[in-house]
N, C-alpha and C positions, 0 to 999 in steps of 0.2 A: 381416857382423854385428858390431857393436861392443858392447862391454860397458861398462856404466856403472861408474865407480869410486866408492867410498865417499867422503864428504866428510872433510876433514881434522879429526880430533877435537880438535886443539889450537885450531883456529879456533872450533869449536863451544863449547868450554869457555871461551874468551876472551869470546865473545858472551854466554854465560850468566852469567859472573861480572860483566860490566859491567851487565847488566840487573838482577842481584841487588843490586849496589851502588846503582843508581838507586832501586830499590824501598826498600831499607833507609834510604837518605838521606831519602826522602820521608816514610817513617813516623816517623823520629826528628824530622824538622823539624816535622811536624804535632803530635807529642806535646809538643815543646818550646814550640810556639806556644800551647797550651792547658794550662798547668801545673795549674790547678785540676781540670779534668776528668780529666787524666791521673792525678793523685794519687788522686782518688776512684775511678777505675777500678782502679788497682793495689791500693789499700787494700781495696776491696770484694772483689776477687779473692782477696787474701791471707786476709781474714777467712773467706770461704766455704771456702777450701781448708784452712786450718789450725785454725780455732777451732770449727767445726761449731756454729753458733748454733741456737736453737730453730727448729722447722719453719716457723712462720708468718713469723718474721723472716727466715729463710733464703729463703723464696719471694719476699718483698718485695725483698731484696737481689739475688736472681737476676734479677728483673724489671728492676731498675736496671742491673745489669751487662749484660743483653741490650740495653737501651735505649742505654747508652753505646757498646756495640760497634756497634750499628747507626748511631749518630751518627758514630763514627770511620770506619766503612766508607763512609758517604756522603761525608764530608769528604775522605777519601783518594782514592777513586775510582781505584784503582791500575790497573785494566785498562780504560781508555777506548778 
């Protein structure tokens, strides 16, 4: 009867860090390719987070934020 050894944790962390670098590079590249949409996304998020606009305006902005997030999610397609 042979026992299985655990994988080397250094190799696992090296693989995870390389995958993380690839994902971060893809996100940054996509955000830099669409500066207008990226700035709208960041501004919308900051206004909703810090300024607390009126309820109706807040709902409209939240809808826009969700739409932009779905657009970026579709454009990035990180896990194909």
